[in-house]
N, CA and C atoms as an extended XYZ file, in Angstrom:
429
Properties=species:S:1:pos:R:3:atomname:S:1:resname:S:1:resid:I:1 pbc="F F F"
N       -23.502      -32.201      -15.400 N   MET     1
C       -22.057      -32.226      -15.433 CA  MET     1
C       -21.534      -32.072      -14.003 C   MET     1
N       -20.626      -32.966      -13.550 N   PRO     2
C       -20.131      -32.868      -12.178 CA  PRO     2
C       -19.292      -31.613      -11.964 C   PRO     2
N       -19.423      -31.050      -10.802 N   VAL     3
C       -18.672      -29.848      -10.455 CA  VAL     3
C       -17.444      -30.257       -9.647 C   VAL     3
N       -16.290      -29.752      -10.064 N   SER     4
C       -15.055      -30.056       -9.343 CA  SER     4
C       -15.009      -29.261       -8.038 C   SER     4
N       -14.555      -29.909       -6.991 N   LEU     5
C       -14.396      -29.213       -5.717 CA  LEU     5
C       -13.144      -28.345       -5.719 C   LEU     5
N       -12.221      -28.672       -6.606 N   HIS     6
C       -10.962      -27.923       -6.678 CA  HIS     6
C       -10.888      -27.191       -8.003 C   HIS     6
N       -10.925      -25.880       -7.956 N   SER     7
C       -10.773      -25.133       -9.197 CA  SER     7
C        -9.282      -25.059       -9.517 C   SER     7
N        -8.945      -24.912      -10.788 N   PRO     8
C        -7.532      -24.817      -11.142 CA  PRO     8
C        -6.877      -23.650      -10.385 C   PRO     8
N        -5.650      -23.841       -9.991 N   HIS     9
C        -4.979      -22.775       -9.264 CA  HIS     9
C        -3.489      -22.725       -9.625 C   HIS     9
N        -2.848      -21.677       -9.173 N   CYS    10
C        -1.412      -21.498       -9.345 CA  CYS    10
C        -0.799      -21.321       -7.961 C   CYS    10
N         0.419      -21.811       -7.771 N   SER    11
C         1.073      -21.608       -6.474 CA  SER    11
C         2.582      -21.525       -6.622 C   SER    11
N         3.160      -20.831       -5.684 N   LEU    12
C         4.593      -20.620       -5.612 CA  LEU    12
C         5.189      -21.714       -4.738 C   LEU    12
N         6.284      -22.325       -5.177 N   TRP    13
C         6.904      -23.403       -4.402 CA  TRP    13
C         8.236      -23.008       -3.790 C   TRP    13
N         8.940      -22.046       -4.361 N   THR    14
C        10.259      -21.680       -3.854 CA  THR    14
C        10.333      -20.180       -3.656 C   THR    14
N        11.440      -19.720       -3.108 N   ASP    15
C        11.643      -18.284       -2.965 CA  ASP    15
C        12.607      -17.745       -4.021 C   ASP    15
N        12.868      -18.549       -5.065 N   ARG    16
C        13.732      -18.090       -6.155 CA  ARG    16
C        13.079      -16.894       -6.832 C   ARG    16
N        13.881      -15.968       -7.250 N   SER    17
C        13.364      -14.877       -8.069 CA  SER    17
C        14.444      -14.487       -9.067 C   SER    17
N        14.015      -13.878      -10.133 N   VAL    18
C        14.921      -13.460      -11.187 CA  VAL    18
C        14.862      -11.954      -11.276 C   VAL    18
N        16.013      -11.313      -11.281 N   ASP    19
C        16.072       -9.873      -11.482 CA  ASP    19
C        16.215       -9.625      -12.970 C   ASP    19
N        15.266       -8.905      -13.524 N   VAL    20
C        15.300       -8.584      -14.942 CA  VAL    20
C        15.676       -7.115      -15.065 C   VAL    20
N        16.817       -6.863      -15.703 N   ASP    21
C        17.309       -5.491      -15.771 CA  ASP    21
C        16.749       -4.726      -16.958 C   ASP    21
N        16.005       -5.412      -17.804 N   ARG    22
C        15.397       -4.709      -18.924 CA  ARG    22
C        14.105       -5.414      -19.329 C   ARG    22
N        13.207       -4.624      -19.919 N   ASP    23
C        11.977       -5.202      -20.463 CA  ASP    23
C        12.218       -5.533      -21.921 C   ASP    23
N        11.487       -6.410      -22.511 N   PRO    24
C        10.485       -7.239      -21.856 CA  PRO    24
C        11.097       -8.502      -21.271 C   PRO    24
N        10.350       -9.098      -20.357 N   TRP    25
C        10.773      -10.381      -19.806 CA  TRP    25
C        10.707      -11.423      -20.915 C   TRP    25
N        11.689      -12.316      -20.943 N   ARG    26
C        11.723      -13.393      -21.938 CA  ARG    26
C        11.121      -14.655      -21.321 C   ARG    26
N        10.092      -15.183      -21.974 N   ILE    27
C         9.369      -16.349      -21.463 CA  ILE    27
C         9.325      -17.436      -22.532 C   ILE    27
N         9.771      -18.626      -22.168 N   LEU    28
C         9.717      -19.777      -23.061 CA  LEU    28
C         8.590      -20.704      -22.611 C   LEU    28
N         7.654      -20.976      -23.505 N   VAL    29
C         6.541      -21.894      -23.250 CA  VAL    29
C         6.908      -23.229      -23.902 C   VAL    29
N         6.869      -24.304      -23.134 N   VAL    30
C         7.199      -25.626      -23.654 CA  VAL    30
C         5.996      -26.545      -23.456 C   VAL    30
N         5.404      -26.969      -24.572 N   ASP    31
C         4.219      -27.820      -24.516 CA  ASP    31
C         4.145      -28.599      -25.816 C   ASP    31
N         3.902      -29.902      -25.747 N   ASP    32
C         3.823      -30.706      -26.962 CA  ASP    32
C         2.499      -30.506      -27.705 C   ASP    32
N         1.545      -29.809      -27.106 N   ASN    33
C         0.310      -29.455      -27.791 CA  ASN    33
C         0.547      -28.110      -28.485 C   ASN    33
N         0.709      -28.163      -29.816 N   ALA    34
C         1.065      -26.961      -30.575 CA  ALA    34
C         0.039      -25.848      -30.395 C   ALA    34
N        -1.242      -26.191      -30.396 N   HIS    35
C        -2.281      -25.171      -30.248 CA  HIS    35
C        -2.147      -24.458      -28.899 C   HIS    35
N        -1.957      -25.226      -27.834 N   SER    36
C        -1.806      -24.636      -26.493 CA  SER    36
C        -0.559      -23.768      -26.405 C   SER    36
N         0.555      -24.278      -26.929 N   ALA    37
C         1.817      -23.532      -26.869 CA  ALA    37
C         1.713      -22.212      -27.634 C   ALA    37
N         1.151      -22.266      -28.834 N   GLU    38
C         1.003      -21.049      -29.648 CA  GLU    38
C         0.045      -20.068      -28.996 C   GLU    38
N        -1.080      -20.569      -28.474 N   ALA    39
C        -2.081      -19.692      -27.866 CA  ALA    39
C        -1.524      -18.989      -26.632 C   ALA    39
N        -0.828      -19.723      -25.762 N   LEU    40
C        -0.268      -19.110      -24.566 CA  LEU    40
C         0.821      -18.112      -24.938 C   LEU    40
N         1.671      -18.463      -25.882 N   SER    41
C         2.710      -17.530      -26.334 CA  SER    41
C         2.092      -16.248      -26.883 C   SER    41
N         1.047      -16.387      -27.692 N   ALA    42
C         0.368      -15.215      -28.260 CA  ALA    42
C        -0.228      -14.344      -27.162 C   ALA    42
N        -0.831      -14.974      -26.151 N   ALA    43
C        -1.409      -14.217      -25.032 CA  ALA    43
C        -0.315      -13.454      -24.281 C   ALA    43
N         0.822      -14.107      -24.061 N   LEU    44
C         1.935      -13.449      -23.356 CA  LEU    44
C         2.519      -12.311      -24.185 C   LEU    44
N         2.647      -12.511      -25.486 N   ILE    45
C         3.145      -11.450      -26.369 CA  ILE    45
C         2.202      -10.257      -26.334 C   ILE    45
N         0.889      -10.522      -26.357 N   SER    46
C        -0.079       -9.421      -26.325 CA  SER    46
C        -0.027       -8.678      -24.988 C   SER    46
N         0.492       -9.340      -23.935 N   ASP    47
C         0.685       -8.685      -22.638 CA  ASP    47
C         2.032       -7.965      -22.551 C   ASP    47
N         2.813       -7.985      -23.637 N   GLY    48
C         4.065       -7.239      -23.675 CA  GLY    48
C         5.316       -8.037      -23.375 C   GLY    48
N         5.199       -9.353      -23.259 N   PHE    49
C         6.367      -10.188      -22.993 CA  PHE    49
C         7.038      -10.615      -24.293 C   PHE    49
N         8.305      -10.961      -24.227 N   ASP    50
C         9.026      -11.565      -25.340 CA  ASP    50
C         8.876      -13.071      -25.159 C   ASP    50
N         7.841      -13.634      -25.757 N   ALA    51
C         7.529      -15.047      -25.548 CA  ALA    51
C         7.808      -15.856      -26.808 C   ALA    51
N         8.315      -17.043      -26.603 N   ARG    52
C         8.534      -18.003      -27.676 CA  ARG    52
C         8.041      -19.349      -27.174 C   ARG    52
N         7.896      -20.297      -28.102 N   PHE    53
C         7.456      -21.616      -27.660 CA  PHE    53
C         8.286      -22.710      -28.306 C   PHE    53
N         8.340      -23.835      -27.618 N   ALA    54
C         8.996      -25.048      -28.106 CA  ALA    54
C         7.988      -26.181      -27.913 C   ALA    54
N         8.010      -27.142      -28.832 N   LEU    55
C         7.009      -28.213      -28.797 CA  LEU    55
C         7.510      -29.501      -28.162 C   LEU    55
N         8.712      -29.461      -27.577 N   SER    56
C         9.225      -30.627      -26.846 CA  SER    56
C        10.334      -30.159      -25.916 C   SER    56
N        10.674      -31.034      -24.968 N   GLY    57
C        11.785      -30.721      -24.079 CA  GLY    57
C        13.092      -30.568      -24.845 C   GLY    57
N        13.303      -31.422      -25.836 N   VAL    58
C        14.527      -31.354      -26.647 CA  VAL    58
C        14.578      -30.029      -27.407 C   VAL    58
N        13.438      -29.620      -28.014 N   ASP    59
C        13.394      -28.337      -28.716 CA  ASP    59
C        13.670      -27.173      -27.756 C   ASP    59
N        13.179      -27.285      -26.540 N   ALA    60
C        13.410      -26.235      -25.543 CA  ALA    60
C        14.898      -26.101      -25.244 C   ALA    60
N        15.583      -27.231      -25.121 N   LEU    61
C        17.018      -27.189      -24.825 CA  LEU    61
C        17.797      -26.572      -25.974 C   LEU    61
N        17.351      -26.788      -27.208 N   HIS    62
C        17.991      -26.137      -28.363 CA  HIS    62
C        17.665      -24.648      -28.397 C   HIS    62
N        16.442      -24.283      -28.023 N   ALA    63
C        16.005      -22.887      -28.058 CA  ALA    63
C        16.860      -22.001      -27.160 C   ALA    63
N        17.312      -22.538      -26.019 N   VAL    64
C        18.072      -21.712      -25.077 CA  VAL    64
C        19.540      -21.544      -25.488 C   VAL    64
N        19.950      -22.181      -26.585 N   ASP    65
C        21.312      -21.981      -27.089 CA  ASP    65
C        21.539      -20.540      -27.526 C   ASP    65
N        20.528      -19.928      -28.151 N   ASN    66
C        20.681      -18.592      -28.731 CA  ASN    66
C        19.800      -17.531      -28.091 C   ASN    66
N        18.948      -17.938      -27.182 N   TRP    67
C        17.976      -17.026      -26.571 CA  TRP    67
C        17.720      -17.518      -25.161 C   TRP    67
N        18.078      -16.714      -24.172 N   VAL    68
C        18.002      -17.168      -22.778 CA  VAL    68
C        16.759      -16.591      -22.108 C   VAL    68
N        15.824      -17.458      -21.738 N   PRO    69
C        14.600      -16.976      -21.082 CA  PRO    69
C        14.817      -16.660      -19.607 C   PRO    69
N        14.021      -15.722      -19.101 N   HIS    70
C        13.979      -15.457      -17.659 CA  HIS    70
C        13.066      -16.477      -16.983 C   HIS    70
N        12.039      -16.897      -17.734 N   VAL    71
C        11.002      -17.788      -17.209 CA  VAL    71
C        10.749      -18.902      -18.219 C   VAL    71
N        10.621      -20.132      -17.716 N   VAL    72
C        10.246      -21.272      -18.556 CA  VAL    72
C         8.933      -21.826      -18.011 C   VAL    72
N         7.929      -21.870      -18.867 N   ILE    73
C         6.628      -22.445      -18.517 CA  ILE    73
C         6.610      -23.821      -19.165 C   ILE    73
N         6.616      -24.852      -18.337 N   LEU    74
C         6.940      -26.190      -18.802 CA  LEU    74
C         5.833      -27.198      -18.516 C   LEU    74
N         5.322      -27.816      -19.594 N   ASP    75
C         4.346      -28.895      -19.457 CA  ASP    75
C         5.066      -30.102      -18.857 C   ASP    75
N         4.354      -30.949      -18.171 N   ILE    76
C         4.960      -32.131      -17.555 CA  ILE    76
C         4.885      -33.346      -18.480 C   ILE    76
N         3.700      -33.652      -18.981 N   THR    77
C         3.512      -34.889      -19.740 CA  THR    77
C         3.784      -34.666      -21.226 C   THR    77
N         5.037      -34.868      -21.604 N   MET    78
C         5.454      -34.779      -23.001 CA  MET    78
C         6.209      -36.055      -23.344 C   MET    78
N         6.127      -36.491      -24.609 N   PRO    79
C         6.868      -37.692      -25.007 CA  PRO    79
C         8.376      -37.451      -24.967 C   PRO    79
N         9.150      -38.487      -24.942 N   GLU    80
C        10.618      -38.458      -24.902 CA  GLU    80
C        11.122      -37.787      -23.625 C   GLU    80
N        11.310      -36.482      -23.659 N   HIS    81
C        11.849      -35.699      -22.547 CA  HIS    81
C        10.683      -35.045      -21.815 C   HIS    81
N        10.209      -35.625      -20.698 N   ASP    82
C         9.085      -34.996      -20.007 CA  ASP    82
C         9.539      -33.722      -19.293 C   ASP    82
N         8.584      -33.022      -18.685 N   GLY    83
C         8.900      -31.755      -18.034 CA  GLY    83
C         9.901      -31.882      -16.902 C   GLY    83
N         9.833      -32.977      -16.154 N   TYR    84
C        10.782      -33.169      -15.049 CA  TYR    84
C        12.208      -33.284      -15.585 C   TYR    84
N        12.393      -34.125      -16.603 N   ALA    85
C        13.735      -34.316      -17.186 CA  ALA    85
C        14.242      -33.012      -17.783 C   ALA    85
N        13.360      -32.277      -18.466 N   THR    86
C        13.755      -31.004      -19.079 CA  THR    86
C        14.175      -30.005      -18.011 C   THR    86
N        13.411      -29.909      -16.927 N   ALA    87
C        13.754      -28.983      -15.837 CA  ALA    87
C        15.113      -29.330      -15.233 C   ALA    87
N        15.365      -30.628      -15.024 N   ARG    88
C        16.662      -31.023      -14.450 CA  ARG    88
C        17.819      -30.598      -15.348 C   ARG    88
N        17.662      -30.731      -16.672 N   VAL    89
C        18.723      -30.308      -17.596 CA  VAL    89
C        18.856      -28.785      -17.591 C   VAL    89
N        17.730      -28.061      -17.605 N   LEU    90
C        17.793      -26.592      -17.572 CA  LEU    90
C        18.529      -26.108      -16.324 C   LEU    90
N        18.361      -26.784      -15.205 N   ARG    91
C        19.051      -26.404      -13.966 CA  ARG    91
C        20.560      -26.676      -14.037 C   ARG    91
N        20.981      -27.588      -14.908 N   ARG    92
C        22.407      -27.898      -15.041 CA  ARG    92
C        23.120      -27.016      -16.062 C   ARG    92
N        22.372      -26.337      -16.933 N   ILE    93
C        22.962      -25.470      -17.956 CA  ILE    93
C        23.198      -24.094      -17.332 C   ILE    93
N        24.404      -23.578      -17.468 N   ALA    94
C        24.762      -22.312      -16.820 CA  ALA    94
C        23.799      -21.177      -17.166 C   ALA    94
N        23.411      -21.047      -18.419 N   ARG    95
C        22.598      -19.886      -18.815 CA  ARG    95
C        21.148      -19.959      -18.333 C   ARG    95
N        20.680      -21.149      -17.984 N   THR    96
C        19.295      -21.254      -17.493 CA  THR    96
C        19.223      -21.716      -16.035 C   THR    96
N        20.361      -21.852      -15.401 N   ARG    97
C        20.399      -22.346      -14.014 CA  ARG    97
C        19.531      -21.500      -13.085 C   ARG    97
N        19.512      -20.187      -13.304 N   ASP    98
C        18.784      -19.292      -12.410 CA  ASP    98
C        17.417      -18.863      -12.944 C   ASP    98
N        17.009      -19.409      -14.082 N   ALA    99
C        15.689      -19.063      -14.631 CA  ALA    99
C        14.598      -19.588      -13.708 C   ALA    99
N        13.461      -18.949      -13.748 N   VAL   100
C        12.289      -19.427      -13.026 CA  VAL   100
C        11.623      -20.490      -13.890 C   VAL   100
N        11.277      -21.632      -13.298 N   ILE   101
C        10.613      -22.707      -14.040 CA  ILE   101
C         9.265      -22.994      -13.376 C   ILE   101
N         8.210      -22.909      -14.177 N   ILE   102
C         6.857      -23.122      -13.678 CA  ILE   102
C         6.258      -24.348      -14.364 C   ILE   102
N         5.749      -25.281      -13.569 N   ALA   103
C         5.031      -26.436      -14.111 CA  ALA   103
C         3.655      -25.959      -14.564 C   ALA   103
N         3.321      -26.225      -15.818 N   PHE   104
C         2.029      -25.831      -16.381 CA  PHE   104
C         1.419      -27.088      -16.970 C   PHE   104
N         0.481      -27.684      -16.248 N   THR   105
C         0.007      -29.020      -16.577 CA  THR   105
C        -1.432      -29.217      -16.143 C   THR   105
N        -2.082      -30.208      -16.731 N   ALA   106
C        -3.438      -30.570      -16.304 CA  ALA   106
C        -3.401      -31.439      -15.043 C   ALA   106
N        -2.242      -32.006      -14.739 N   LEU   107
C        -2.100      -32.854      -13.556 CA  LEU   107
C        -2.302      -32.032      -12.287 C   LEU   107
N        -2.840      -32.659      -11.255 N   GLY   108
C        -3.044      -31.983       -9.982 CA  GLY   108
C        -1.727      -31.666       -9.284 C   GLY   108
N        -1.737      -30.591       -8.516 N   GLU   109
C        -0.518      -30.154       -7.820 CA  GLU   109
C         0.045      -31.246       -6.910 C   GLU   109
N        -0.835      -31.977       -6.226 N   GLU   110
C        -0.353      -33.004       -5.288 CA  GLU   110
C         0.405      -34.119       -6.028 C   GLU   110
N         0.109      -34.321       -7.308 N   ILE   111
C         0.803      -35.326       -8.111 CA  ILE   111
C         2.166      -34.796       -8.580 C   ILE   111
N         2.208      -33.524       -8.947 N   VAL   112
C         3.387      -32.924       -9.570 CA  VAL   112
C         4.427      -32.451       -8.552 C   VAL   112
N         3.973      -31.940       -7.423 N   ARG   113
C         4.866      -31.245       -6.482 CA  ARG   113
C         6.082      -32.058       -6.009 C   ARG   113
N         5.934      -33.306       -5.546 N   PRO   114
C         7.124      -33.997       -5.019 CA  PRO   114
C         8.270      -34.096       -6.037 C   PRO   114
N         7.999      -34.624       -7.227 N   GLU   115
C         9.063      -34.719       -8.225 CA  GLU   115
C         9.379      -33.355       -8.827 C   GLU   115
N         8.379      -32.481       -8.877 N   GLY   116
C         8.594      -31.139       -9.417 CA  GLY   116
C         9.613      -30.350       -8.617 C   GLY   116
N         9.484      -30.366       -7.303 N   LEU   117
C        10.460      -29.673       -6.449 CA  LEU   117
C        11.846      -30.287       -6.611 C   LEU   117
N        11.907      -31.607       -6.644 N   HIS   118
C        13.180      -32.312       -6.801 CA  HIS   118
C        13.827      -31.991       -8.155 C   HIS   118
N        13.012      -31.732       -9.169 N   SER   119
C        13.519      -31.466      -10.520 CA  SER   119
C        13.883      -30.008      -10.742 C   SER   119
N        13.533      -29.127       -9.810 N   GLY   120
C        13.934      -27.732       -9.932 CA  GLY   120
C        12.840      -26.752      -10.302 C   GLY   120
N        11.577      -27.172      -10.224 N   PHE   121
C        10.481      -26.244      -10.504 CA  PHE   121
C        10.316      -25.252       -9.349 C   PHE   121
N         9.885      -24.024       -9.691 N   ASP   122
C         9.684      -22.974       -8.697 CA  ASP   122
C         8.223      -22.726       -8.385 C   ASP   122
N         7.350      -23.222       -9.240 N   GLY   123
C         5.935      -22.980       -9.033 CA  GLY   123
C         5.109      -23.879       -9.920 C   GLY   123
N         3.805      -23.750       -9.751 N   TYR   124
C         2.864      -24.624      -10.425 CA  TYR   124
C         1.655      -23.802      -10.837 C   TYR   124
N         1.169      -24.058      -12.044 N   CYS   125
C        -0.087      -23.454      -12.476 CA  CYS   125
C        -0.837      -24.503      -13.278 C   CYS   125
N        -2.032      -24.822      -12.839 N   GLN   126
C        -2.804      -25.856      -13.504 CA  GLN   126
C        -3.444      -25.302      -14.774 C   GLN   126
N        -3.374      -26.094      -15.835 N   LYS   127
C        -4.037      -25.698      -17.082 CA  LYS   127
C        -5.519      -25.531      -16.795 C   LYS   127
N        -6.115      -24.560      -17.445 N   GLY   128
C        -7.521      -24.238      -17.199 CA  GLY   128
C        -7.641      -22.864      -16.561 C   GLY   128
N        -6.534      -22.361      -16.031 N   ASN   129
C        -6.501      -21.007      -15.506 CA  ASN   129
C        -6.431      -20.027      -16.670 C   ASN   129
N        -6.993      -18.834      -16.506 N   PRO   130
C        -6.802      -17.814      -17.533 CA  PRO   130
C        -5.330      -17.380      -17.525 C   PRO   130
N        -4.802      -16.946      -18.674 N   PRO   131
C        -3.397      -16.520      -18.715 CA  PRO   131
C        -3.046      -15.471      -17.649 C   PRO   131
N        -4.020      -14.659      -17.252 N   ALA   132
C        -3.754      -13.628      -16.239 CA  ALA   132
C        -3.270      -14.235      -14.921 C   ALA   132
N        -3.770      -15.420      -14.565 N   GLU   133
C        -3.328      -16.077      -13.323 CA  GLU   133
C        -1.860      -16.487      -13.432 C   GLU   133
N        -1.486      -17.006      -14.579 N   LEU   134
C        -0.100      -17.390      -14.815 CA  LEU   134
C         0.798      -16.154      -14.791 C   LEU   134
N         0.354      -15.073      -15.410 N   VAL   135
C         1.120      -13.821      -15.417 CA  VAL   135
C         1.289      -13.298      -13.991 C   VAL   135
N         0.250      -13.422      -13.170 N   ARG   136
C         0.337      -12.994      -11.763 CA  ARG   136
C         1.405      -13.802      -11.022 C   ARG   136
N         1.427      -15.119      -11.268 N   LEU   137
C         2.442      -15.969      -10.638 CA  LEU   137
C         3.838      -15.565      -11.113 C   LEU   137
N         3.993      -15.338      -12.407 N   ILE   138
C         5.291      -14.902      -12.944 CA  ILE   138
C         5.726      -13.597      -12.281 C   ILE   138
N         4.781      -12.702      -12.094 N   GLY   139
C         5.074      -11.407      -11.475 CA  GLY   139
C         5.599      -11.538      -10.048 C   GLY   139
N         5.230      -12.622       -9.367 N   ARG   140
C         5.719      -12.859       -8.011 CA  ARG   140
C         7.153      -13.402       -8.019 C   ARG   140
N         7.610      -13.873       -9.184 N   LEU   141
C         8.934      -14.503       -9.300 CA  LEU   141
C         9.967      -13.639      -10.014 C   LEU   141
N         9.503      -12.652      -10.747 N   VAL   142
C        10.409      -11.799      -11.530 CA  VAL   142
C        10.338      -10.379      -10.979 C   VAL   142
N        11.515       -9.782      -10.786 N   HIS   143
C        11.569       -8.420      -10.218 CA  HIS   143
C        12.362       -7.513      -11.120 C   HIS   143
């Protein structure tokens, strides 16, 4: 089996941060793969976060009507409303304008970063990382 020279990693792209005045932090996971979305949400809940998931960009936009996340973990390659389009809309909605948005995708960072920054993403974490790496990145963005 070939060995990858690049192991999955997470990185910070902006200096945005969110001040959370109460625990737990609210995290919305958006991924069209139901198993992945549920598993990551469950891992975050077991770490003490208030995590929910949406299975599409459109569902994510409806989810924030009644529940405002501090952090959105957003897959890029989804049908209809991809992660870039969803991030751009989240940045235009008053209640999510200041949320932290993290690209969570199997795509390489060099592919995602140019449009990701333009769309309003604050960081990147490649799928394949243990949830602890993603939590560490979130911890750098939420105070």
